[in-house]
A tleap script that builds the chain and sets N, CA, C and O, in Angstrom:
source leaprc.protein.ff14SB
mol = sequence {
  NMET ALA LEU ASP PRO VAL ALA LEU GLY LEU
  PRO HIE ARG GLU PRO PHE LEU PHE VAL ASP
  GLU ILE LEU GLU LEU GLU PRO GLY GLU ALA
  ALA VAL GLY ARG LYS THR PHE ARG SER GLY
  GLU PRO PHE PHE ARG GLY HIE PHE PRO GLY
  ASP PRO LEU VAL PRO GLY VAL ILE LEU THR
  GLU ALA LEU ALA GLN THR ALA GLY LEU ALA
  ALA GLY GLN PRO GLY ARG SER PHE ARG LEU
  THR ALA ILE ARG ALA MET LYS PHE PRO GLY
  ALA ALA ARG PRO ASP GLU VAL LEU GLU LEU
  ARG ALA ARG LYS VAL ALA VAL VAL GLY GLY
  LEU TRP GLN PHE GLU THR GLU ALA ARG VAL
  GLY GLU ARG THR VAL ALA SER GLY VAL ILE
  VAL LEU SER GLU CALA
}
set mol.1.N position { -13.531 11.087 -14.840 }
set mol.1.CA position { -12.213 10.937 -15.413 }
set mol.1.C position { -11.215 10.579 -14.309 }
set mol.1.O position { -11.146 11.265 -13.289 }
set mol.2.N position { -10.458 9.529 -14.506 }
set mol.2.CA position { -9.465 9.094 -13.534 }
set mol.2.C position { -8.226 9.986 -13.606 }
set mol.2.O position { -7.834 10.444 -14.679 }
set mol.3.N position { -7.624 10.221 -12.450 }
set mol.3.CA position { -6.442 11.071 -12.354 }
set mol.3.C position { -5.222 10.235 -11.982 }
set mol.3.O position { -5.327 9.252 -11.249 }
set mol.4.N position { -4.070 10.638 -12.496 }
set mol.4.CA position { -2.808 9.957 -12.220 }
set mol.4.C position { -2.295 10.393 -10.846 }
set mol.4.O position { -2.108 11.587 -10.615 }
set mol.5.N position { -2.065 9.441 -9.925 }
set mol.5.CA position { -1.607 9.824 -8.578 }
set mol.5.C position { -0.239 10.511 -8.578 }
set mol.5.O position { -0.003 11.381 -7.740 }
set mol.6.N position { 0.655 10.156 -9.477 }
set mol.6.CA position { 1.970 10.806 -9.540 }
set mol.6.C position { 1.801 12.251 -9.996 }
set mol.6.O position { 2.436 13.151 -9.447 }
set mol.7.N position { 0.956 12.479 -10.989 }
set mol.7.CA position { 0.707 13.841 -11.466 }
set mol.7.C position { 0.069 14.705 -10.377 }
set mol.7.O position { 0.215 15.927 -10.385 }
set mol.8.N position { -0.640 14.065 -9.439 }
set mol.8.CA position { -1.261 14.789 -8.331 }
set mol.8.C position { -0.277 15.071 -7.197 }
set mol.8.O position { -0.629 15.727 -6.217 }
set mol.9.N position { 0.958 14.576 -7.332 }
set mol.9.CA position { 1.977 14.884 -6.332 }
set mol.9.C position { 2.390 13.735 -5.436 }
set mol.9.O position { 3.210 13.932 -4.539 }
set mol.10.N position { 1.849 12.535 -5.647 }
set mol.10.CA position { 2.272 11.406 -4.832 }
set mol.10.C position { 3.753 11.151 -5.091 }
set mol.10.O position { 4.140 10.957 -6.243 }
set mol.11.N position { 4.594 11.145 -4.055 }
set mol.11.CA position { 6.035 11.018 -4.275 }
set mol.11.C position { 6.505 9.591 -4.546 }
set mol.11.O position { 7.657 9.396 -4.933 }
set mol.12.N position { 5.659 8.603 -4.356 }
set mol.12.CA position { 6.052 7.205 -4.526 }
set mol.12.C position { 6.204 6.845 -6.004 }
set mol.12.O position { 5.573 7.439 -6.878 }
set mol.13.N position { 7.067 5.846 -6.255 }
set mol.13.CA position { 7.269 5.324 -7.602 }
set mol.13.C position { 7.349 3.809 -7.509 }
set mol.13.O position { 7.504 3.250 -6.423 }
set mol.14.N position { 7.240 3.152 -8.656 }
set mol.14.CA position { 7.383 1.697 -8.697 }
set mol.14.C position { 8.737 1.309 -8.115 }
set mol.14.O position { 9.733 1.982 -8.382 }
set mol.15.N position { 8.793 0.272 -7.350 }
set mol.15.CA position { 7.758 -0.730 -7.105 }
set mol.15.C position { 6.910 -0.444 -5.873 }
set mol.15.O position { 6.234 -1.343 -5.374 }
set mol.16.N position { 6.930 0.807 -5.365 }
set mol.16.CA position { 6.209 1.112 -4.132 }
set mol.16.C position { 5.057 2.078 -4.366 }
set mol.16.O position { 4.685 2.824 -3.460 }
set mol.17.N position { 4.498 2.077 -5.544 }
set mol.17.CA position { 3.341 2.897 -5.883 }
set mol.17.C position { 2.115 1.994 -5.821 }
set mol.17.O position { 1.958 1.103 -6.656 }
set mol.18.N position { 1.244 2.218 -4.838 }
set mol.18.CA position { 0.130 1.310 -4.582 }
set mol.18.C position { -1.232 1.942 -4.854 }
set mol.18.O position { -2.240 1.495 -4.307 }
set mol.19.N position { -1.271 2.967 -5.686 }
set mol.19.CA position { -2.524 3.564 -6.163 }
set mol.19.C position { -2.385 3.682 -7.672 }
set mol.19.O position { -1.479 4.356 -8.162 }
set mol.20.N position { -3.281 3.030 -8.415 }
set mol.20.CA position { -3.231 3.099 -9.887 }
set mol.20.C position { -3.826 4.389 -10.415 }
set mol.20.O position { -3.296 4.993 -11.348 }
set mol.21.N position { -4.939 4.809 -9.811 }
set mol.21.CA position { -5.626 6.009 -10.283 }
set mol.21.C position { -6.510 6.559 -9.178 }
set mol.21.O position { -6.921 5.846 -8.262 }
set mol.22.N position { -6.789 7.853 -9.294 }
set mol.22.CA position { -7.705 8.524 -8.372 }
set mol.22.C position { -9.006 8.787 -9.117 }
set mol.22.O position { -9.018 9.398 -10.185 }
set mol.23.N position { -10.095 8.313 -8.533 }
set mol.23.CA position { -11.408 8.444 -9.163 }
set mol.23.C position { -12.152 9.688 -8.692 }
set mol.23.O position { -12.885 10.314 -9.457 }
set mol.24.N position { -11.953 10.034 -7.425 }
set mol.24.CA position { -12.595 11.216 -6.838 }
set mol.24.C position { -11.576 11.900 -5.948 }
set mol.24.O position { -10.799 11.242 -5.256 }
set mol.25.N position { -11.582 13.232 -5.971 }
set mol.25.CA position { -10.654 13.978 -5.136 }
set mol.25.C position { -11.298 15.274 -4.681 }
set mol.25.O position { -11.777 16.069 -5.490 }
set mol.26.N position { -11.299 15.468 -3.380 }
set mol.26.CA position { -11.691 16.729 -2.768 }
set mol.26.C position { -10.465 17.177 -1.975 }
set mol.26.O position { -10.311 16.800 -0.813 }
set mol.27.N position { -9.582 17.987 -2.596 }
set mol.27.CA position { -8.303 18.319 -1.965 }
set mol.27.C position { -8.467 18.841 -0.535 }
set mol.27.O position { -9.288 19.713 -0.250 }
set mol.28.N position { -7.650 18.268 0.346 }
set mol.28.CA position { -7.696 18.647 1.755 }
set mol.28.C position { -8.759 17.913 2.537 }
set mol.28.O position { -8.865 18.096 3.750 }
set mol.29.N position { -9.559 17.076 1.868 }
set mol.29.CA position { -10.675 16.420 2.552 }
set mol.29.C position { -10.766 14.916 2.313 }
set mol.29.O position { -10.790 14.142 3.270 }
set mol.30.N position { -10.817 14.488 1.042 }
set mol.30.CA position { -11.102 13.076 0.771 }
set mol.30.C position { -10.596 12.669 -0.608 }
set mol.30.O position { -10.391 13.497 -1.495 }
set mol.31.N position { -10.404 11.356 -0.752 }
set mol.31.CA position { -10.018 10.800 -2.054 }
set mol.31.C position { -10.536 9.374 -2.158 }
set mol.31.O position { -10.675 8.663 -1.163 }
set mol.32.N position { -10.815 8.978 -3.396 }
set mol.32.CA position { -11.173 7.599 -3.721 }
set mol.32.C position { -10.237 7.164 -4.834 }
set mol.32.O position { -10.149 7.805 -5.881 }
set mol.33.N position { -9.545 6.068 -4.591 }
set mol.33.CA position { -8.609 5.560 -5.586 }
set mol.33.C position { -8.899 4.118 -5.930 }
set mol.33.O position { -9.803 3.485 -5.383 }
set mol.34.N position { -8.098 3.620 -6.857 }
set mol.34.CA position { -8.250 2.235 -7.297 }
set mol.34.C position { -6.873 1.612 -7.449 }
set mol.34.O position { -5.922 2.273 -7.868 }
set mol.35.N position { -6.776 0.332 -7.104 }
set mol.35.CA position { -5.539 -0.418 -7.275 }
set mol.35.C position { -5.872 -1.871 -7.576 }
set mol.35.O position { -6.768 -2.456 -6.967 }
set mol.36.N position { -5.135 -2.448 -8.530 }
set mol.36.CA position { -5.214 -3.875 -8.825 }
set mol.36.C position { -3.814 -4.446 -8.663 }
set mol.36.O position { -2.894 -4.060 -9.384 }
set mol.37.N position { -3.653 -5.357 -7.725 }
set mol.37.CA position { -2.379 -6.053 -7.545 }
set mol.37.C position { -2.414 -7.273 -8.450 }
set mol.37.O position { -3.208 -8.190 -8.238 }
set mol.38.N position { -1.556 -7.284 -9.453 }
set mol.38.CA position { -1.536 -8.361 -10.452 }
set mol.38.C position { -0.938 -9.633 -9.879 }
set mol.38.O position { -0.116 -9.586 -8.964 }
set mol.39.N position { -1.349 -10.757 -10.416 }
set mol.39.CA position { -0.913 -12.059 -9.905 }
set mol.39.C position { 0.594 -12.254 -9.986 }
set mol.39.O position { 1.132 -13.108 -9.280 }
set mol.40.N position { 1.290 -11.496 -10.817 }
set mol.40.CA position { 2.737 -11.627 -10.934 }
set mol.40.C position { 3.532 -10.874 -9.877 }
set mol.40.O position { 4.762 -10.936 -9.874 }
set mol.41.N position { 2.844 -10.153 -8.968 }
set mol.41.CA position { 3.570 -9.425 -7.920 }
set mol.41.C position { 4.418 -10.404 -7.113 }
set mol.41.O position { 3.921 -11.463 -6.730 }
set mol.42.N position { 5.691 -10.079 -6.843 }
set mol.42.CA position { 6.582 -11.023 -6.160 }
set mol.42.C position { 6.089 -11.469 -4.791 }
set mol.42.O position { 6.355 -12.602 -4.390 }
set mol.43.N position { 5.374 -10.606 -4.056 }
set mol.43.CA position { 4.961 -11.001 -2.700 }
set mol.43.C position { 3.940 -12.128 -2.698 }
set mol.43.O position { 3.791 -12.822 -1.692 }
set mol.44.N position { 3.231 -12.323 -3.815 }
set mol.44.CA position { 2.254 -13.420 -3.855 }
set mol.44.C position { 2.918 -14.797 -3.821 }
set mol.44.O position { 2.292 -15.773 -3.406 }
set mol.45.N position { 4.174 -14.887 -4.250 }
set mol.45.CA position { 4.869 -16.176 -4.220 }
set mol.45.C position { 4.991 -16.720 -2.799 }
set mol.45.O position { 4.983 -17.935 -2.599 }
set mol.46.N position { 5.104 -15.838 -1.821 }
set mol.46.CA position { 5.295 -16.288 -0.448 }
set mol.46.C position { 4.152 -15.967 0.491 }
set mol.46.O position { 4.216 -16.322 1.667 }
set mol.47.N position { 3.094 -15.299 0.009 }
set mol.47.CA position { 1.994 -14.850 0.892 }
set mol.47.C position { 0.657 -15.182 0.264 }
set mol.47.O position { 0.064 -14.252 -0.283 }
set mol.48.N position { 0.167 -16.246 0.269 }
set mol.48.CA position { 0.629 -17.550 0.724 }
set mol.48.C position { 0.606 -18.483 -0.474 }
set mol.48.O position { -0.349 -18.440 -1.250 }
set mol.49.N position { 1.629 -19.334 -0.660 }
set mol.49.CA position { 1.653 -20.217 -1.819 }
set mol.49.C position { 0.377 -21.068 -1.892 }
set mol.49.O position { -0.005 -21.714 -0.916 }
set mol.50.N position { -0.261 -21.059 -3.041 }
set mol.50.CA position { -1.486 -21.820 -3.225 }
set mol.50.C position { -2.743 -21.091 -2.781 }
set mol.50.O position { -3.847 -21.498 -3.143 }
set mol.51.N position { -2.601 -20.020 -2.002 }
set mol.51.CA position { -3.737 -19.250 -1.504 }
set mol.51.C position { -3.299 -17.784 -1.357 }
set mol.51.O position { -3.317 -17.245 -0.250 }
set mol.52.N position { -2.905 -17.133 -2.468 }
set mol.52.CA position { -2.294 -15.807 -2.375 }
set mol.52.C position { -3.250 -14.723 -1.878 }
set mol.52.O position { -4.409 -14.652 -2.287 }
set mol.53.N position { -2.724 -13.882 -0.982 }
set mol.53.CA position { -3.451 -12.745 -0.417 }
set mol.53.C position { -2.573 -11.503 -0.510 }
set mol.53.O position { -1.350 -11.597 -0.409 }
set mol.54.N position { -3.192 -10.341 -0.702 }
set mol.54.CA position { -2.455 -9.087 -0.604 }
set mol.54.C position { -2.134 -8.893 0.873 }
set mol.54.O position { -3.048 -8.897 1.698 }
set mol.55.N position { -0.856 -8.724 1.233 }
set mol.55.CA position { -0.505 -8.542 2.648 }
set mol.55.C position { -1.175 -7.302 3.250 }
set mol.55.O position { -1.322 -6.272 2.592 }
set mol.56.N position { -1.572 -7.431 4.511 }
set mol.56.CA position { -2.211 -6.315 5.207 }
set mol.56.C position { -1.354 -5.069 5.244 }
set mol.56.O position { -1.875 -3.959 5.140 }
set mol.57.N position { -0.057 -5.230 5.389 }
set mol.57.CA position { 0.837 -4.077 5.429 }
set mol.57.C position { 0.820 -3.332 4.090 }
set mol.57.O position { 0.962 -2.109 4.064 }
set mol.58.N position { 0.652 -4.042 3.001 }
set mol.58.CA position { 0.595 -3.390 1.684 }
set mol.58.C position { -0.760 -2.713 1.486 }
set mol.58.O position { -0.828 -1.627 0.910 }
set mol.59.N position { -1.839 -3.340 1.958 }
set mol.59.CA position { -3.146 -2.672 1.932 }
set mol.59.C position { -3.096 -1.378 2.742 }
set mol.59.O position { -3.635 -0.353 2.325 }
set mol.60.N position { -2.444 -1.436 3.897 }
set mol.60.CA position { -2.330 -0.254 4.757 }
set mol.60.C position { -1.547 0.851 4.054 }
set mol.60.O position { -1.934 2.018 4.116 }
set mol.61.N position { -0.455 0.495 3.389 }
set mol.61.CA position { 0.327 1.494 2.656 }
set mol.61.C position { -0.488 2.095 1.513 }
set mol.61.O position { -0.396 3.297 1.260 }
set mol.62.N position { -1.282 1.281 0.820 }
set mol.62.CA position { -2.135 1.804 -0.255 }
set mol.62.C position { -3.127 2.826 0.308 }
set mol.62.O position { -3.388 3.852 -0.321 }
set mol.63.N position { -3.670 2.546 1.479 }
set mol.63.CA position { -4.593 3.489 2.120 }
set mol.63.C position { -3.865 4.753 2.570 }
set mol.63.O position { -4.413 5.850 2.471 }
set mol.64.N position { -2.630 4.608 3.065 }
set mol.64.CA position { -1.845 5.782 3.471 }
set mol.64.C position { -1.534 6.660 2.257 }
set mol.64.O position { -1.592 7.886 2.352 }
set mol.65.N position { -1.207 6.048 1.122 }
set mol.65.CA position { -0.948 6.821 -0.092 }
set mol.65.C position { -2.215 7.554 -0.536 }
set mol.65.O position { -2.146 8.700 -0.980 }
set mol.66.N position { -3.359 6.901 -0.419 }
set mol.66.CA position { -4.630 7.547 -0.772 }
set mol.66.C position { -4.900 8.718 0.170 }
set mol.66.O position { -5.356 9.774 -0.269 }
set mol.67.N position { -4.620 8.537 1.457 }
set mol.67.CA position { -4.789 9.629 2.426 }
set mol.67.C position { -3.862 10.797 2.090 }
set mol.67.O position { -4.256 11.957 2.203 }
set mol.68.N position { -2.633 10.491 1.678 }
set mol.68.CA position { -1.708 11.553 1.287 }
set mol.68.C position { -2.228 12.355 0.112 }
set mol.68.O position { -2.055 13.572 0.058 }
set mol.69.N position { -2.865 11.678 -0.827 }
set mol.69.CA position { -3.469 12.386 -1.956 }
set mol.69.C position { -4.682 13.195 -1.507 }
set mol.69.O position { -4.917 14.292 -2.014 }
set mol.70.N position { -5.452 12.662 -0.562 }
set mol.70.CA position { -6.600 13.398 -0.029 }
set mol.70.C position { -6.138 14.677 0.672 }
set mol.70.O position { -6.796 15.713 0.574 }
set mol.71.N position { -5.003 14.607 1.383 }
set mol.71.CA position { -4.476 15.800 2.063 }
set mol.71.C position { -4.220 16.904 1.049 }
set mol.71.O position { -4.501 18.073 1.313 }
set mol.72.N position { -3.687 16.535 -0.111 }
set mol.72.CA position { -3.586 17.408 -1.279 }
set mol.72.C position { -3.235 18.847 -1.025 }
set mol.72.O position { -3.961 19.742 -1.458 }
set mol.73.N position { -2.145 19.099 -0.337 }
set mol.73.CA position { -1.734 20.465 -0.057 }
set mol.73.C position { -0.545 20.835 -0.936 }
set mol.73.O position { 0.555 20.332 -0.707 }
set mol.74.N position { -0.730 21.702 -1.940 }
set mol.74.CA position { 0.368 22.068 -2.839 }
set mol.74.C position { 1.578 22.584 -2.056 }
set mol.74.O position { 1.450 23.427 -1.168 }
set mol.75.N position { 2.753 22.057 -2.409 }
set mol.75.CA position { 3.980 22.503 -1.776 }
set mol.75.C position { 4.251 21.883 -0.415 }
set mol.75.O position { 5.279 22.176 0.197 }
set mol.76.N position { 3.358 21.038 0.072 }
set mol.76.CA position { 3.547 20.385 1.367 }
set mol.76.C position { 3.549 18.877 1.152 }
set mol.76.O position { 2.788 18.355 0.337 }
set mol.77.N position { 4.400 18.193 1.881 }
set mol.77.CA position { 4.413 16.740 1.775 }
set mol.77.C position { 4.110 16.136 3.142 }
set mol.77.O position { 4.296 16.767 4.182 }
set mol.78.N position { 3.640 14.901 3.104 }
set mol.78.CA position { 3.192 14.223 4.314 }
set mol.78.C position { 3.877 12.868 4.426 }
set mol.78.O position { 4.257 12.262 3.424 }
set mol.79.N position { 4.027 12.407 5.660 }
set mol.79.CA position { 4.602 11.100 5.948 }
set mol.79.C position { 3.654 10.336 6.862 }
set mol.79.O position { 2.947 10.927 7.678 }
set mol.80.N position { 3.647 9.028 6.716 }
set mol.80.CA position { 2.861 8.173 7.598 }
set mol.80.C position { 3.438 8.263 9.008 }
set mol.80.O position { 4.631 8.043 9.215 }
set mol.81.N position { 2.584 8.587 9.971 }
set mol.81.CA position { 3.006 8.766 11.348 }
set mol.81.C position { 2.438 7.695 12.267 }
set mol.81.O position { 3.117 7.241 13.188 }
set mol.82.N position { 1.181 7.285 12.018 }
set mol.82.CA position { 0.551 6.289 12.893 }
set mol.82.C position { -0.511 5.524 12.129 }
set mol.82.O position { -1.123 6.022 11.184 }
set mol.83.N position { -0.702 4.305 12.573 }
set mol.83.CA position { -1.760 3.435 12.054 }
set mol.83.C position { -2.580 3.037 13.277 }
set mol.83.O position { -2.046 2.479 14.235 }
set mol.84.N position { -3.868 3.323 13.241 }
set mol.84.CA position { -4.710 3.046 14.408 }
set mol.84.C position { -5.867 2.126 14.026 }
set mol.84.O position { -6.571 2.352 13.043 }
set mol.85.N position { -6.034 1.110 14.814 }
set mol.85.CA position { -7.198 0.221 14.718 }
set mol.85.C position { -7.405 -0.334 13.312 }
set mol.85.O position { -8.542 -0.445 12.852 }
set mol.86.N position { -6.321 -0.682 12.631 }
set mol.86.CA position { -6.458 -1.257 11.297 }
set mol.86.C position { -6.970 -2.680 11.417 }
set mol.86.O position { -6.442 -3.476 12.195 }
set mol.87.N position { -7.994 -2.996 10.649 }
set mol.87.CA position { -8.607 -4.324 10.662 }
set mol.87.C position { -8.680 -4.855 9.246 }
set mol.87.O position { -8.757 -4.098 8.278 }
set mol.88.N position { -8.654 -6.177 9.147 }
set mol.88.CA position { -8.687 -6.848 7.848 }
set mol.88.C position { -9.780 -7.907 7.869 }
set mol.88.O position { -9.492 -9.094 8.020 }
set mol.89.N position { -11.045 -7.480 7.716 }
set mol.89.CA position { -12.154 -8.418 7.823 }
set mol.89.C position { -12.333 -9.347 6.623 }
set mol.89.O position { -13.108 -10.301 6.688 }
set mol.90.N position { -11.626 -9.076 5.542 }
set mol.90.CA position { -11.702 -9.914 4.349 }
set mol.90.C position { -10.352 -9.971 3.681 }
set mol.90.O position { -9.430 -9.248 4.058 }
set mol.91.N position { -10.235 -10.826 2.692 }
set mol.91.CA position { -8.971 -10.982 1.967 }
set mol.91.C position { -9.063 -10.340 0.597 }
set mol.91.O position { -10.088 -10.424 -0.079 }
set mol.92.N position { -7.969 -9.694 0.199 }
set mol.92.CA position { -7.833 -9.188 -1.169 }
set mol.92.C position { -6.931 -10.162 -1.917 }
set mol.92.O position { -5.868 -10.540 -1.426 }
set mol.93.N position { -7.357 -10.555 -3.086 }
set mol.93.CA position { -6.662 -11.574 -3.875 }
set mol.93.C position { -6.050 -10.951 -5.133 }
set mol.93.O position { -6.396 -9.834 -5.516 }
set mol.94.N position { -5.137 -11.692 -5.768 }
set mol.94.CA position { -4.551 -11.189 -7.015 }
set mol.94.C position { -5.622 -10.859 -8.050 }
set mol.94.O position { -6.619 -11.569 -8.179 }
set mol.95.N position { -5.400 -9.780 -8.780 }
set mol.95.CA position { -6.225 -9.334 -9.902 }
set mol.95.C position { -7.602 -8.812 -9.510 }
set mol.95.O position { -8.421 -8.527 -10.383 }
set mol.96.N position { -7.872 -8.683 -8.214 }
set mol.96.CA position { -9.120 -8.047 -7.792 }
set mol.96.C position { -8.925 -6.533 -7.797 }
set mol.96.O position { -7.838 -6.039 -7.497 }
set mol.97.N position { -9.975 -5.810 -8.136 }
set mol.97.CA position { -9.917 -4.353 -8.156 }
set mol.97.C position { -10.289 -3.842 -6.770 }
set mol.97.O position { -11.390 -4.083 -6.275 }
set mol.98.N position { -9.347 -3.133 -6.157 }
set mol.98.CA position { -9.565 -2.537 -4.840 }
set mol.98.C position { -10.015 -1.094 -4.987 }
set mol.98.O position { -9.453 -0.335 -5.776 }
set mol.99.N position { -11.022 -0.726 -4.228 }
set mol.99.CA position { -11.393 0.676 -4.106 }
set mol.99.C position { -10.833 1.159 -2.775 }
set mol.99.O position { -11.098 0.571 -1.727 }
set mol.100.N position { -10.055 2.239 -2.830 }
set mol.100.CA position { -9.384 2.790 -1.659 }
set mol.100.C position { -10.030 4.126 -1.305 }
set mol.100.O position { -10.144 5.008 -2.156 }
set mol.101.N position { -10.450 4.274 -0.054 }
set mol.101.CA position { -11.113 5.511 0.374 }
set mol.101.C position { -10.402 6.101 1.579 }
set mol.101.O position { -10.001 5.378 2.491 }
set mol.102.N position { -10.249 7.417 1.576 }
set mol.102.CA position { -9.684 8.138 2.715 }
set mol.102.C position { -10.468 9.431 2.899 }
set mol.102.O position { -10.700 10.172 1.945 }
set mol.103.N position { -10.876 9.692 4.149 }
set mol.103.CA position { -11.630 10.913 4.467 }
set mol.103.C position { -11.049 11.540 5.720 }
set mol.103.O position { -10.938 10.885 6.756 }
set mol.104.N position { -10.678 12.818 5.625 }
set mol.104.CA position { -10.110 13.530 6.770 }
set mol.104.C position { -11.165 13.653 7.866 }
set mol.104.O position { -12.313 14.016 7.611 }
set mol.105.N position { -10.744 13.338 9.095 }
set mol.105.CA position { -11.649 13.488 10.232 }
set mol.105.C position { -11.130 14.500 11.243 }
set mol.105.O position { -11.902 15.000 12.060 }
set mol.106.N position { -9.819 14.817 11.204 }
set mol.106.CA position { -9.273 15.792 12.150 }
set mol.106.C position { -7.903 16.259 11.693 }
set mol.106.O position { -7.168 15.541 11.015 }
set mol.107.N position { -7.580 17.487 12.085 }
set mol.107.CA position { -6.232 18.022 11.949 }
set mol.107.C position { -5.901 18.688 13.275 }
set mol.107.O position { -6.613 19.581 13.733 }
set mol.108.N position { -4.803 18.238 13.886 }
set mol.108.CA position { -4.339 18.831 15.139 }
set mol.108.C position { -2.865 19.156 14.947 }
set mol.108.O position { -2.030 18.264 14.798 }
set mol.109.N position { -2.565 20.439 14.953 }
set mol.109.CA position { -1.190 20.843 14.674 }
set mol.109.C position { -0.824 20.373 13.284 }
set mol.109.O position { -1.531 20.663 12.319 }
set mol.110.N position { 0.279 19.647 13.174 }
set mol.110.CA position { 0.700 19.125 11.879 }
set mol.110.C position { 0.268 17.702 11.630 }
set mol.110.O position { 0.752 17.073 10.689 }
set mol.111.N position { -0.643 17.164 12.455 }
set mol.111.CA position { -1.121 15.784 12.293 }
set mol.111.C position { -2.486 15.766 11.623 }
set mol.111.O position { -3.420 16.439 12.060 }
set mol.112.N position { -2.582 14.984 10.553 }
set mol.112.CA position { -3.821 14.838 9.796 }
set mol.112.C position { -4.326 13.407 9.985 }
set mol.112.O position { -3.604 12.448 9.712 }
set mol.113.N position { -5.557 13.268 10.450 }
set mol.113.CA position { -6.132 11.945 10.712 }
set mol.113.C position { -7.205 11.632 9.660 }
set mol.113.O position { -8.072 12.455 9.366 }
set mol.114.N position { -7.116 10.410 9.101 }
set mol.114.CA position { -8.030 9.982 8.047 }
set mol.114.C position { -8.675 8.649 8.411 }
set mol.114.O position { -7.995 7.723 8.854 }
set mol.115.N position { -9.980 8.557 8.224 }
set mol.115.CA position { -10.646 7.258 8.243 }
set mol.115.C position { -10.439 6.654 6.865 }
set mol.115.O position { -10.621 7.330 5.852 }
set mol.116.N position { -10.055 5.375 6.825 }
set mol.116.CA position { -9.760 4.739 5.546 }
set mol.116.C position { -10.478 3.404 5.424 }
set mol.116.O position { -10.827 2.766 6.418 }
set mol.117.N position { -10.688 3.002 4.179 }
set mol.117.CA position { -11.324 1.711 3.909 }
set mol.117.C position { -10.896 1.231 2.526 }
set mol.117.O position { -10.827 2.008 1.573 }
set mol.118.N position { -10.611 -0.066 2.438 }
set mol.118.CA position { -10.348 -0.720 1.157 }
set mol.118.C position { -11.440 -1.756 0.943 }
set mol.118.O position { -11.752 -2.544 1.836 }
set mol.119.N position { -12.019 -1.742 -0.259 }
set mol.119.CA position { -13.111 -2.658 -0.584 }
set mol.119.C position { -12.839 -3.362 -1.909 }
set mol.119.O position { -12.203 -2.814 -2.810 }
set mol.120.N position { -13.331 -4.573 -1.998 }
set mol.120.CA position { -13.402 -5.299 -3.265 }
set mol.120.C position { -14.890 -5.518 -3.490 }
set mol.120.O position { -15.505 -6.363 -2.839 }
set mol.121.N position { -15.467 -4.757 -4.412 }
set mol.121.CA position { -16.917 -4.801 -4.578 }
set mol.121.C position { -17.588 -4.349 -3.294 }
set mol.121.O position { -17.296 -3.267 -2.786 }
set mol.122.N position { -18.475 -5.161 -2.774 }
set mol.122.CA position { -19.191 -4.839 -1.531 }
set mol.122.C position { -18.462 -5.323 -0.283 }
set mol.122.O position { -18.916 -5.089 0.837 }
set mol.123.N position { -17.344 -5.991 -0.475 }
set mol.123.CA position { -16.613 -6.628 0.622 }
set mol.123.C position { -15.503 -5.707 1.143 }
set mol.123.O position { -14.633 -5.293 0.376 }
set mol.124.N position { -15.531 -5.386 2.442 }
set mol.124.CA position { -14.454 -4.615 3.059 }
set mol.124.C position { -13.291 -5.553 3.343 }
set mol.124.O position { -13.469 -6.608 3.953 }
set mol.125.N position { -12.089 -5.163 2.896 }
set mol.125.CA position { -10.900 -5.985 3.137 }
set mol.125.C position { -9.936 -5.318 4.118 }
set mol.125.O position { -9.061 -5.985 4.669 }
set mol.126.N position { -10.084 -4.016 4.341 }
set mol.126.CA position { -9.261 -3.304 5.327 }
set mol.126.C position { -9.971 -2.020 5.722 }
set mol.126.O position { -10.632 -1.384 4.901 }
set mol.127.N position { -9.826 -1.647 6.988 }
set mol.127.CA position { -10.351 -0.357 7.451 }
set mol.127.C position { -9.578 0.044 8.699 }
set mol.127.O position { -9.100 -0.798 9.459 }
set mol.128.N position { -9.472 1.339 8.886 }
set mol.128.CA position { -8.791 1.848 10.053 }
set mol.128.C position { -8.492 3.324 9.903 }
set mol.128.O position { -8.969 3.989 8.984 }
set mol.129.N position { -7.690 3.816 10.832 }
set mol.129.CA position { -7.338 5.243 10.863 }
set mol.129.C position { -5.848 5.371 10.547 }
set mol.129.O position { -5.005 4.672 11.107 }
set mol.130.N position { -5.565 6.284 9.638 }
set mol.130.CA position { -4.200 6.612 9.228 }
set mol.130.C position { -3.924 8.040 9.683 }
set mol.130.O position { -4.741 8.936 9.472 }
set mol.131.N position { -2.766 8.247 10.310 }
set mol.131.CA position { -2.352 9.591 10.713 }
set mol.131.C position { -1.118 9.961 9.907 }
set mol.131.O position { -0.142 9.213 9.855 }
set mol.132.N position { -1.179 11.124 9.285 }
set mol.132.CA position { -0.058 11.664 8.507 }
set mol.132.C position { 0.459 12.902 9.193 }
set mol.132.O position { -0.295 13.615 9.854 }
set mol.133.N position { 1.750 13.163 9.039 }
set mol.133.CA position { 2.326 14.408 9.557 }
set mol.133.C position { 2.970 15.154 8.409 }
set mol.133.O position { 3.421 14.560 7.430 }
set mol.134.N position { 3.003 16.454 8.546 }
set mol.134.CA position { 3.665 17.274 7.542 }
set mol.134.C position { 5.160 17.035 7.649 }
set mol.134.O position { 5.733 17.055 8.738 }
set mol.135.N position { 5.776 16.808 6.507 }
set mol.135.CA position { 7.225 16.513 6.488 }
set mol.135.C position { 8.019 17.798 6.536 }
set mol.135.O position { 9.250 17.764 6.528 }
savepdb mol mol.pdb
quit
């Protein structure tokens, strides 16, 4: 059963909500989400005309939102603090279904580090490390 990211405590709202649903959740540890960027999204008009791609910065934000849901600490909120070694080995296109994964690998003080990956089917389109801090 898919879960609503807003109901799970994600503070983002349209037009900056980049997770449609959560498919798997292990609070404090990991999350798997899904997002489809529709062809009518305004950023596709300029990125790139005739060959539209989901911008890497938006893929990164979608992964950060998934990591925030994975952190899943009731009564605590998190902010994006660092992006490390983010890579974009493939392109995500309009109307493709993205699978977003985040898995906690470390917590030091108030910093939570997550390995993240975005995939379209078997194709990796983004991967890297996201660091969140308690707000």
